[in-house]
C-alpha positions as CSV (number, residue, x, y, z in Angstrom):
1,X,-30.6,17.1,9.9
2,X,-27.4,17.1,7.9
3,X,-27.1,13.9,5.9
4,X,-23.8,14.7,4.2
5,X,-20.9,12.3,4.8
6,X,-18.0,14.2,6.3
7,X,-15.0,14.5,3.9
8,X,-11.5,13.8,5.0
9,X,-9.6,17.1,5.0
10,X,-6.1,15.9,5.6
11,X,-3.6,15.5,2.8
12,X,-2.4,11.9,2.0
13,X,1.2,12.8,1.4
14,X,2.5,10.8,4.3
15,X,0.3,7.8,3.6
16,X,1.5,8.0,-0.1
17,X,5.1,8.1,1.0
18,X,4.7,5.2,3.4
19,X,3.1,3.1,0.7
20,X,5.9,4.0,-1.7
21,X,8.6,3.1,0.9
22,X,7.0,-0.2,1.7
23,X,6.3,-1.3,-1.9
24,X,9.3,0.1,-3.7
25,X,9.8,-2.2,-6.7
26,X,8.5,-5.4,-5.0
27,X,5.7,-7.5,-6.6
28,X,2.6,-8.4,-4.6
29,X,3.2,-12.1,-3.7
30,X,6.8,-11.5,-2.9
31,X,6.0,-8.6,-0.6
32,X,3.2,-10.5,1.1
33,X,5.6,-13.3,1.8
34,X,8.2,-11.0,3.3
35,X,5.6,-9.4,5.6
36,X,3.5,-12.4,6.6
37,X,6.2,-15.1,6.3
38,X,3.9,-17.4,4.3
39,X,2.4,-17.6,0.8
40,X,-0.9,-15.8,0.4
41,X,-3.9,-16.7,-1.6
42,X,-4.6,-14.6,-4.7
43,X,-7.4,-12.8,-2.8
44,X,-5.1,-12.2,0.3
45,X,-2.3,-10.8,-1.9
46,X,-4.8,-8.5,-3.8
47,X,-6.2,-7.2,-0.5
48,X,-2.7,-6.6,0.8
49,X,-1.7,-4.8,-2.3
50,X,-4.8,-2.6,-2.1
51,X,-3.7,-1.6,1.4
52,X,-0.4,-0.3,0.1
53,X,-1.7,1.2,-3.2
54,X,-0.7,4.8,-2.8
55,X,-3.7,6.0,-4.9
56,X,-6.3,4.2,-2.7
57,X,-4.8,3.5,0.7
58,X,-4.3,5.3,3.9
59,X,-2.7,2.6,6.1
60,X,-2.8,2.8,9.8
61,X,0.2,2.9,12.1
62,X,-0.1,-0.8,13.1
63,X,0.0,-1.9,9.5
64,X,2.9,0.4,8.7
65,X,4.7,-1.0,11.7
66,X,4.1,-4.6,10.7
67,X,5.6,-3.8,7.3
68,X,8.6,-2.0,8.7
69,X,9.2,-4.8,11.2
70,X,9.4,-7.2,8.2
71,X,11.6,-5.0,6.0
72,X,15.0,-4.5,7.6
73,X,16.1,-1.8,5.1
74,X,13.4,0.5,6.6
75,X,14.3,-0.1,10.2
76,X,17.4,2.1,10.3
77,X,15.6,5.1,8.8
78,X,14.4,8.0,10.9
79,X,10.7,8.9,10.7
80,X,11.7,12.0,8.7
81,X,13.5,9.9,6.2
82,X,10.7,7.3,5.9
83,X,8.1,10.0,5.4
84,X,10.2,12.2,3.2
85,X,10.3,15.2,5.5
86,X,13.2,17.4,4.6
87,X,12.7,20.6,6.5
88,X,12.1,21.2,10.2
89,X,9.0,23.1,11.0
90,X,9.4,26.8,11.8
91,X,8.3,27.8,15.2
């Protein structure tokens, strides 16, 4: 029986870019307020910031969508712009 925990093999470059685009230069409580339309407790804000910490996080599509929905400057970007994709793949 193999008891090893499987390792994630994908790169995190798109998750890192998403976190960077959402966070930019915003501070925790202010960003939480923009996304959730209310003040967050210290614990809620810390949990939220951990979810967009580019060194720790790998946010899911629903969370990214929630943030983009709340941040108008991200809504007019293409997915390529949002994720920092510059070149089209070669077929």
